[in-house]
KOLZA-136676 format. One record per residue: residue number from 0; x, y, z of N, C-alpha, C in turn. Coordinates in Angstrom, 3 decimals. Layout:
! residues N
    i       n.x       n.y       n.z      ca.x      ca.y      ca.z       c.x       c.y       c.z
  NUM         X         Y         Z         X         Y         Z         X         Y         Z
...
***
This chain:
! residues 250
    i       n.x       n.y       n.z      ca.x      ca.y      ca.z       c.x       c.y       c.z
    0    96.479   126.313    96.915    97.599   125.571    98.094    98.767   124.342    96.978
    1   100.133   124.558    97.224   100.657   124.046    96.182   100.457   122.645    96.423
    2   100.942   122.169    97.950   100.771   120.961    98.194    99.142   120.172    98.245
    3    98.204   120.849    97.509    97.125   120.195    97.498    96.832   119.284    96.921
    4    96.138   118.135    97.282    95.994   116.866    97.058    95.114   117.094    95.402
    5    95.849   116.426    94.430    95.723   116.225    93.302    94.320   115.444    92.635
    6    93.010   115.719    93.338    92.103   114.993    92.927    90.982   116.043    91.953
    7    90.452   115.309    91.154    89.089   116.079    90.058    87.658   116.725    91.012
    8    87.514   118.072    91.006    86.414   118.675    91.713    85.282   118.514    90.718
    9    84.673   117.000    90.774    83.567   116.850    89.692    82.316   117.443    90.775
   10    81.147   116.808    90.258    79.818   116.931    91.116    79.827   116.133    92.373
   11    80.375   115.162    92.780    80.377   114.387    94.076    80.886   115.540    94.857
   12    82.247   116.461    94.759    82.758   117.403    95.394    81.806   118.479    96.185
   13    80.226   118.456    95.425    79.421   119.644    96.123    78.705   118.782    97.051
   14    78.637   117.968    97.792    78.087   117.295    98.649    78.729   116.450    99.694
   15    78.543   115.889   100.897    78.882   115.529   101.502    78.302   113.865   101.172
   16    78.935   112.756   101.788    78.080   111.685   102.180    77.161   111.332   102.905
   17    76.059   111.183   102.639    74.977   110.270   103.324    75.412   109.252   104.404
   18    75.686   109.983   105.446    76.359   108.567   106.611    76.160   109.295   108.076
   19    74.724   108.960   108.176    74.096   109.473   109.308    74.786   108.693   110.655
   20    75.138   107.118   110.187    75.505   106.422   111.246    77.043   106.027   111.545
   21    77.684   107.054   110.741    79.268   106.953   111.151    79.674   107.014   112.332
   22    80.814   106.110   112.701    81.380   106.466   113.835    82.502   106.114   114.320
   23    83.247   106.530   115.101    84.605   106.188   114.873    84.952   104.639   114.866
   24    86.291   104.468   114.087    87.025   103.083   114.657    87.577   102.937   115.705
   25    87.334   101.845   116.719    88.145   102.264   117.738    89.203   101.107   117.848
   26    90.571   101.213   118.837    91.517   100.334   118.961    91.485    99.494   119.979
   27    91.921    98.306   120.043    91.683    97.417   121.313    93.387    97.442   121.501
   28    93.190    97.557   123.235    94.472    98.067   123.629    95.587    97.197   124.104
   29    96.682    97.078   124.537    98.071    96.316   124.452    98.564    97.115   125.413
   30    99.055    96.535   126.360   100.295    96.248   127.198   101.560    97.049   127.100
   31   101.606    96.481   126.171   103.324    97.153   125.903   103.585    97.671   124.357
   32   104.680    98.356   124.148   104.866    98.764   122.985   105.392    97.754   122.103
   33   105.719    98.286   121.048   106.552    97.173   119.788   106.904    97.823   118.966
   34   107.814    97.309   118.700   108.367    97.792   116.857   107.710    97.109   115.791
   35   107.429    97.352   114.438   106.854    96.389   113.600   107.069    97.821   112.218
   36   107.582    96.963   111.371   107.426    97.267   109.690   105.931    97.494   109.247
   37   105.167    97.002   109.782   103.660    96.959   109.376   102.878    97.823   109.829
   38   103.517    98.516   110.720   102.669    99.430   111.686   102.830   101.032   111.784
   39   102.141   102.146   111.496   102.512   103.424   112.072   102.045   103.860   113.474
   40   103.110   104.350   113.756   103.058   104.890   115.410   102.977   106.235   115.833
   41   101.488   106.800   116.512   101.356   107.780   117.042   101.213   108.085   118.069
   42   101.371   109.259   118.902   101.060   110.110   120.143    99.707   109.994   120.300
   43    99.259   109.717   121.339    97.679   109.687   121.903    97.620   110.322   122.931
   44    96.946   111.813   122.980    96.802   113.086   123.794    95.569   112.447   124.942
   45    95.269   111.802   124.664    93.694   111.311   125.453    92.710   112.069   125.659
   46    92.622   112.598   124.532    91.155   113.475   124.495    90.271   113.062   124.442
   47    89.577   113.947   123.735    87.888   112.807   123.060    87.873   112.783   121.615
   48    87.746   111.746   121.557    87.212   111.321   119.904    86.198   112.566   119.170
   49    86.253   112.665   118.214    85.128   113.242   117.296    85.775   113.136   115.930
   50    84.299   113.471   115.026    84.874   113.549   113.538    84.118   114.883   113.202
   51    85.364   115.593   112.399    84.779   117.103   112.251    84.419   116.899   110.366
   52    83.225   117.270   110.360    82.534   117.293   108.818    82.943   118.881   108.047
   53    83.480   118.819   107.189    83.666   120.088   106.463    83.038   120.201   105.273
   54    82.541   121.432   105.238    81.411   121.657   103.543    80.050   120.653   103.658
   55    79.302   120.530   102.439    80.243   120.988   101.356    79.845   122.225   100.491
   56    80.941   122.780    99.870    81.026   124.260    99.515    81.495   124.236    97.868
   57    81.172   125.621    97.832    81.578   125.650    96.110    83.330   125.639    95.921
   58    83.503   126.187    97.096    85.069   126.360    96.693    86.110   125.709    97.822
   59    87.116   125.551    97.513    87.894   124.630    98.800    88.362   126.129    99.898
   60    87.574   125.297   101.119    88.057   126.447   102.529    86.897   127.255   102.991
   61    86.058   127.164   102.462    84.723   127.779   102.326    83.373   127.139   103.044
   62    83.474   125.707   103.370    82.536   124.724   104.270    82.082   125.392   105.406
   63    80.590   124.927   105.499    80.462   124.805   107.386    81.473   123.940   107.663
   64    81.335   123.780   108.982    81.910   122.578   110.075    81.110   122.216   111.066
   65    80.799   120.958   110.815    80.141   120.268   112.153    81.352   119.114   112.982
   66    81.141   119.184   114.048    81.822   118.287   114.925    80.939   117.419   115.680
   67    81.483   116.204   115.967    80.081   115.064   116.292    80.960   114.323   116.889
   68    80.575   113.859   118.408    81.562   112.734   119.252    81.035   111.818   118.973
   69    81.827   110.700   119.410    81.858   109.074   119.397    80.710   108.478   119.107
   70    79.571   109.169   120.312    78.409   108.930   120.035    77.397   109.504   119.163
   71    78.004   110.285   118.376    77.058   111.217   117.673    76.336   112.268   117.899
   72    76.752   112.812   118.907    76.136   114.244   119.828    76.880   115.381   118.962
   73    75.911   115.978   118.627    76.479   117.363   117.718    77.239   118.261   119.314
   74    78.594   118.685   118.889    79.283   119.330   119.336    79.790   120.709   119.140
   75    79.124   121.095   117.879    79.668   121.877   116.894    79.227   123.536   117.474
   76    78.182   123.697   118.732    78.180   125.291   119.061    79.090   125.270   120.356
   77    79.225   124.417   121.178    80.743   124.235   122.072    81.393   124.681   121.921
   78    81.807   124.231   120.638    83.184   124.879   120.215    83.745   125.776   118.816
   79    83.061   127.091   119.224    82.870   128.057   118.820    84.054   128.309   118.020
   80    85.485   128.188   118.855    86.758   128.377   117.779    87.028   127.670   117.087
   81    86.402   126.006   116.825    86.711   125.358   115.634    85.867   125.863   114.275
   82    85.065   126.950   114.520    83.928   127.066   113.127    84.599   127.621   112.402
   83    85.965   127.850   112.246    86.760   128.305   111.200    87.699   127.109   110.364
   84    87.733   125.888   110.602    88.268   124.871   110.337    88.755   124.637   109.085
   85    87.141   124.753   108.796    87.338   124.924   106.657    88.404   125.729   106.167
   86    88.745   126.644   106.548    89.965   127.342   106.054    91.612   126.573   105.968
   87    91.249   125.768   106.914    92.507   124.910   107.036    92.785   123.845   106.173
   88    91.307   123.541   105.617    91.492   122.189   104.568    91.118   122.271   103.163
   89    91.954   121.896   102.371    92.028   122.461   100.888    91.164   121.039   100.216
   90    89.870   121.566   100.881    89.135   120.670   100.206    87.663   121.113    99.899
   91    86.750   120.938    98.987    85.359   121.520    99.402    84.366   120.328    99.890
   92    84.690   119.429   100.438    84.098   118.789   101.211    84.759   117.330   101.875
   93    85.050   117.459   103.269    86.030   116.304   103.886    85.367   115.617   105.297
   94    85.668   114.571   105.478    85.318   113.995   106.973    86.591   113.697   107.720
   95    87.018   114.262   108.684    88.474   113.928   109.472    88.101   113.030   110.680
   96    88.990   112.383   111.058    88.885   111.540   112.523    89.946   112.271   113.175
   97    89.689   112.212   114.495    90.500   112.920   115.411    90.198   113.147   116.964
   98    91.310   113.632   117.693    91.047   113.878   118.848    90.655   115.138   119.626
   99    89.891   115.716   120.122    89.579   117.149   120.744    90.307   117.276   121.931
  100    91.194   117.984   122.748    91.619   118.079   123.378    91.894   119.874   124.220
  101    92.030   120.056   125.056    92.261   121.524   126.075    93.638   120.910   126.600
  102    94.883   121.711   126.236    96.004   121.234   127.136    96.229   122.599   127.698
  103    97.234   122.263   128.347    97.726   123.157   129.824    98.907   123.472   129.189
  104    99.539   124.256   130.614   100.828   124.923   130.114   101.909   124.397   129.394
  105   102.055   122.943   129.877   103.035   121.904   129.442   102.544   121.343   128.151
  106   101.378   121.501   127.579   101.298   120.570   126.384   100.518   119.345   126.583
  107   100.317   119.161   127.808    99.654   118.279   127.952    97.911   118.335   127.903
  108    97.361   117.077   127.752    95.937   117.324   127.952    95.155   117.265   128.801
  109    94.440   118.386   129.282    93.604   118.681   130.818    92.095   118.213   130.240
  110    91.542   117.026   130.637    90.411   116.109   130.730    89.441   117.343   131.405
  111    89.800   117.636   132.665    88.645   118.091   133.417    88.297   119.381   132.142
  112    89.728   120.374   131.917    88.923   121.451   130.941    88.272   121.071   129.903
  113    88.575   119.985   129.290    88.023   119.680   128.005    86.818   119.278   128.005
  114    86.225   118.361   129.496    84.797   118.189   129.787    83.935   119.216   129.676
  115    84.505   120.413   130.813    83.645   121.828   130.791    83.534   122.560   129.253
  116    84.481   122.838   128.563    84.289   123.361   127.405    82.931   122.421   126.360
  117    82.953   121.299   126.664    82.053   120.527   126.014    80.774   120.426   126.480
  118    80.838   121.058   127.677    79.737   121.148   128.614    79.148   122.625   128.416
  119    79.634   123.390   127.486    79.287   124.648   127.593    79.823   125.653   128.229
  120    80.714   125.259   128.726    81.192   126.214   129.683    82.486   127.078   129.133
  121    82.835   128.536   129.792    83.560   129.071   128.865    84.998   128.231   129.234
  122    86.075   128.653   128.932    87.461   128.309   129.105    88.446   128.347   128.080
  123    89.670   127.649   128.348    90.688   127.819   127.503    90.211   126.946   125.729
  124    91.072   127.385   124.651    90.620   127.008   123.851    90.629   125.625   123.346
  125    89.764   124.795   122.637    90.381   123.620   122.089    90.710   123.471   120.787
  126    91.170   122.067   120.923    92.178   122.216   119.634    91.775   120.712   118.812
  127    91.628   120.520   117.608    91.394   119.324   117.437    92.759   118.704   116.132
  128    92.894   117.238   116.846    94.336   116.761   116.353    93.862   115.524   115.625
  129    93.842   115.861   114.336    93.652   115.207   113.170    94.516   114.127   112.807
  130    93.726   112.966   112.607    94.947   111.775   112.772    94.424   110.975   111.098
  131    92.975   111.227   110.759    92.606   110.078   109.673    91.382   111.029   108.608
  132    91.240   110.604   107.138    90.760   111.519   106.771    89.979   110.094   105.872
  133    88.414   109.974   106.101    87.917   109.490   106.031    86.742   109.560   104.497
  134    86.589   110.979   104.164    86.040   111.229   102.831    86.485   112.472   102.323
  135    86.617   112.810   101.250    87.077   113.562   100.660    86.828   114.489    99.037
  136    85.876   115.560    99.283    85.827   115.853    97.880    84.794   115.144    97.751
  137    83.550   114.155    98.188    82.436   113.558    97.744    82.951   112.270    97.822
  138    84.170   111.781    97.903    84.898   110.300    97.798    85.142   109.506    99.324
  139    84.622   108.418    99.031    84.850   107.659   100.115    86.603   106.961   100.295
  140    87.259   107.507   101.203    88.219   106.736   101.353    88.472   105.488   102.381
  141    87.199   105.001   103.071    87.126   104.096   104.158    87.689   102.683   103.788
  142    87.865   102.306   102.295    88.399   101.350   101.827    89.702   101.245   101.486
  143    90.633   102.847   101.491    91.701   102.854   101.358    92.853   102.503   102.354
  144    93.898   102.005   101.778    95.232   101.805   103.628    95.000   103.211   104.113
  145    96.196   103.143   105.471    95.891   103.923   105.928    97.047   104.946   105.613
  146    97.893   104.377   105.067    98.944   105.112   104.755    98.679   106.373   103.050
  147    97.666   105.693   102.542    97.098   106.645   101.515    95.969   107.649   102.359
  148    95.376   107.603   103.038    94.243   108.152   103.848    95.175   109.136   104.560
  149    96.574   109.162   105.413    97.077   109.834   105.689    97.842   110.753   105.148
  150    98.301   110.003   103.711    99.028   111.234   102.701    98.275   112.371   102.657
  151    97.081   111.522   101.871    96.031   112.697   101.970    95.780   113.655   102.829
  152    95.447   113.395   104.037    95.138   114.258   105.246    96.220   115.278   105.132
  153    97.690   115.117   104.807    98.776   115.864   105.339    98.612   116.783   104.203
  154    98.138   116.215   102.658    98.248   117.146   101.741    97.219   118.218   101.913
  155    96.295   117.950   102.352    94.928   118.634   102.193    94.897   119.685   103.835
  156    95.769   119.472   104.682    95.232   120.021   105.902    96.478   121.284   106.027
  157    96.350   122.575   106.507    96.956   123.398   106.705    97.334   123.765   108.353
  158    97.840   123.008   109.044    97.844   122.812   110.204    98.119   124.418   110.910
  159    97.150   124.854   112.276    97.130   126.389   112.781    97.094   125.836   114.454
  160    96.472   127.218   114.878    96.343   126.690   116.170    95.325   125.704   116.903
  161    94.063   125.855   115.869    93.036   125.289   115.998    93.054   123.640   115.812
  162    93.909   122.982   114.623    93.462   122.164   114.136    95.444   121.805   113.399
  163    95.330   120.526   113.873    96.941   119.579   113.414    96.533   118.342   113.290
  164    97.670   117.664   112.181    97.645   116.555   111.803    98.834   115.984   112.657
  165    98.758   114.713   113.359    99.146   113.818   114.518   100.327   113.420   113.588
  166   101.408   113.865   113.783   102.720   113.384   113.478   102.737   111.684   113.738
  167   103.194   110.768   112.641   103.708   109.448   112.876   104.569   108.984   112.488
  168   105.201   107.837   113.266   106.563   107.369   112.649   106.338   105.895   112.026
  169   107.174   105.459   111.050   106.849   104.132   110.649   107.868   103.430   111.535
  170   107.724   102.046   111.773   108.822   101.312   112.540   109.147   100.927   113.651
  171   109.431   102.219   114.493   110.045   102.634   115.804   109.098   102.696   116.757
  172   108.004   101.849   116.926   107.318   101.790   118.168   107.869   102.207   119.739
  173   108.777   101.470   120.160   109.321   101.767   121.173   109.747   102.945   121.760
  174   110.674   103.739   120.552   111.670   104.807   120.782   110.631   105.954   120.729
  175   109.320   105.827   120.148   108.049   107.080   119.957   107.670   106.515   121.435
  176   107.390   105.691   122.040   107.040   105.347   122.813   107.607   106.138   124.553
  177   108.688   105.691   124.287   109.896   106.477   125.118   109.558   108.033   125.211
  178   109.611   108.410   124.059   109.605   109.916   123.970   108.023   110.364   124.529
  179   107.274   109.464   124.234   106.030   110.015   124.722   105.585   109.622   126.635
  180   106.273   108.945   126.595   106.417   108.651   128.599   107.028   110.140   128.934
  181   108.052   110.231   128.147   109.233   111.295   128.686   108.521   112.598   128.702
  182   107.350   112.661   128.018   106.446   114.329   127.792   105.384   114.215   128.725
  183   104.954   113.016   128.944   104.004   112.941   129.743   102.409   112.760   129.458
  184   102.762   112.361   127.476   101.309   112.013   127.136   100.471   110.667   127.570
  185    99.379   110.796   126.991    98.460   109.734   127.727    98.625   108.101   127.089
  186    99.648   108.311   125.721    99.736   107.025   125.078   100.524   106.990   123.787
  187    99.940   105.580   123.187   100.593   105.683   121.597    99.451   104.976   120.714
  188    99.127   105.412   119.490    98.340   104.225   118.928    99.532   103.517   117.858
  189    99.096   102.377   117.843    99.666   101.752   116.769    98.847   101.212   115.538
  190    98.274   101.663   114.145    98.052   101.466   113.166    98.419   100.451   112.057
  191    97.807    99.524   111.330    98.684    98.800   110.384    98.539   100.089   109.397
  192    99.624    99.954   108.569    99.795   100.756   107.287    98.655   100.830   105.998
  193    98.484    99.067   106.082    97.669    99.099   105.041    95.978    98.733   105.124
  194    95.642    99.272   106.513    94.755    98.886   107.025    93.136    99.719   106.411
  195    92.316    99.250   106.243    91.103    99.914   105.688    90.759   100.438   106.917
  196    89.420   101.558   106.660    88.808   102.473   108.262    87.492   101.347   108.199
  197    87.621   100.654   109.520    86.025   100.474   109.798    85.318   100.762   110.480
  198    84.469   101.773   110.235    83.651   102.294   111.165    82.538   101.929   111.856
  199    83.188   102.281   113.264    82.714   101.586   114.595    82.741   100.348   114.992
  200    83.928   100.233   114.308    84.269    98.610   114.922    85.674    98.776   115.555
  201    86.162    97.649   116.652    86.817    98.037   117.702    87.568    96.680   117.007
  202    89.018    97.218   116.559    90.004    96.165   115.776    91.327    96.216   116.284
  203    91.756    94.962   115.965    93.242    94.482   115.925    93.896    95.262   115.065
  204    93.131    96.127   113.923    94.167    96.745   113.151    94.499    98.219   113.660
  205    94.226    98.293   115.013    94.573    99.510   115.595    94.466    99.078   117.630
  206    95.851    99.547   117.829    96.297    99.235   118.985    96.425   100.261   119.581
  207    96.359   100.463   121.044    96.179   101.353   121.757    97.135   101.186   123.175
  208    98.241   101.894   122.920    99.170   101.356   124.211    99.498   102.218   125.240
  209    98.858   102.355   126.763    98.724   103.437   127.690   100.271   103.383   128.161
  210   100.079   105.332   128.222   101.390   105.541   128.852   101.387   105.802   130.496
  211    99.865   106.367   130.637    99.363   106.791   131.976    98.522   106.359   132.588
  212    98.833   105.829   133.716    97.756   104.766   134.599    96.553   105.453   134.744
  213    95.553   104.644   134.622    94.075   104.626   134.506    93.082   104.832   133.070
  214    94.517   104.938   132.041    93.856   105.185   130.715    93.240   104.147   130.373
  215    93.471   103.299   130.630    92.828   101.413   130.414    92.471   101.018   131.673
  216    91.105   100.404   131.705    90.803    99.586   132.790    91.429    98.172   132.743
  217    91.429    97.997   133.731    92.509    96.446   134.199    91.011    95.362   133.324
  218    89.943    95.172   133.106    89.165    94.565   132.634    89.325    94.461   131.223
  219    89.973    95.616   130.503    90.166    96.010   128.963    91.204    95.393   128.781
  220    92.780    95.605   129.332    93.932    95.320   129.259    93.879    93.441   129.737
  221    92.604    93.191   130.512    93.049    91.626   130.751    92.581    91.134   129.085
  222    91.293    91.358   128.447    90.853    90.706   127.361    91.536    91.564   126.139
  223    92.794    92.190   126.371    93.332    92.419   125.062    94.019    91.605   124.443
  224    93.949    91.036   123.005    94.730    90.253   122.348    96.184    90.411   121.782
  225    96.836    89.431   121.936    98.367    89.624   121.953    98.527    90.419   120.517
  226    99.513    90.871   120.305   100.142    91.356   119.373   101.488    90.491   119.020
  227   101.620    90.120   117.157   102.223    89.558   116.997   103.607    89.704   117.153
  228   105.059    88.877   117.066   106.150    89.188   117.222   106.659    90.263   116.728
  229   107.668    91.442   117.224   108.029    92.125   116.654   108.857    92.142   115.115
  230   108.912    93.036   114.739   109.190    92.676   113.209   110.873    93.422   113.027
  231   110.818    94.405   113.700   112.275    95.218   113.619   112.466    95.718   115.054
  232   113.934    95.258   115.388   114.085    95.648   117.038   114.864    96.576   117.278
  233   115.715    97.239   116.365   116.881    98.249   117.216   115.961    99.777   115.904
  234   116.665   100.872   116.593   116.406   102.187   115.835   116.789   102.640   116.844
  235   117.507   104.231   116.649   117.880   105.279   117.631   116.958   105.688   118.232
  236   116.523   105.927   119.910   115.740   106.545   120.637   115.423   108.313   120.336
  237   114.003   108.488   120.260   113.874   109.994   119.682   113.923   110.235   121.504
  238   114.711   111.449   121.017   114.442   112.541   122.501   113.628   113.120   122.502
  239   112.881   113.965   121.739   111.786   114.397   121.752   111.021   114.194   120.976
  240   109.191   114.169   121.146   108.473   114.177   120.425   108.026   115.353   119.241
  241   108.352   116.385   119.972   108.163   117.777   119.084   109.093   117.304   117.906
  242   110.413   116.522   117.835   111.275   116.443   116.622   110.579   115.657   115.580
  243   110.040   114.735   116.054   109.511   114.047   114.403   108.519   114.717   113.657
  244   109.328   114.132   112.460   108.813   114.712   111.037   107.669   113.865   110.788
  245   106.627   114.877   110.099   105.593   114.437   109.473   105.689   113.486   108.519
  246   106.913   113.463   107.848   106.772   112.684   106.575   107.637   111.476   107.017
  247   107.968   111.199   108.200   108.642   109.806   108.649   107.833   108.753   108.420
  248   106.445   108.892   108.241   105.444   107.828   108.275   105.905   106.987   106.788
  249   105.790   107.528   105.886   106.304   106.908   104.728   107.502   106.245   104.360
***
């Protein structure tokens, strides 16, 4: 693949890291959107968080796939449509973070349909929306800044029906939030561009701004620490989320 991340494929690529207790990093809620030159802003569909383990394999795109939810439960057998995800990943081993969704005809997350699929019932196919890359070819990226992890994700991931990289935009959180509300999505993630990945930690480096009622409890919102004042105030409003290019984040 021409856009494949250029990293040496040495002996470490033949194994996945021994991380039995790896858990997703978690966001702290925030009631209102904001603009910031220090953050990347991403749509959030309100799906189920999951880590996808790919490989290890002798060649890129050939590894087995394992799907683990935020509590460590193995979902692989419940979602056979994601078994071929490795062919979308230009790496011999990788760990991706994202959310599982089943979408309705309007492209919105269908929570009951996803719950049924995760329980082993038949139904519409699930998709994995990847927004972070934690390990690549045996090398941990946890201490790398978010912008580098996302750049690596976009380079190795070839999108398809079953997996796609979530788009992100820099600086203009309010504009993205307006587009998210207009399209009926669940909310927006605001993640600090230079922040590391703190596995299993709920941190202010990540903020979740809900766009739909009921996604965050009143108690959680009351406890949410405030974000510093905005660092950028003006920008054109994005009319449609689908028009956001993936390279807007750099």
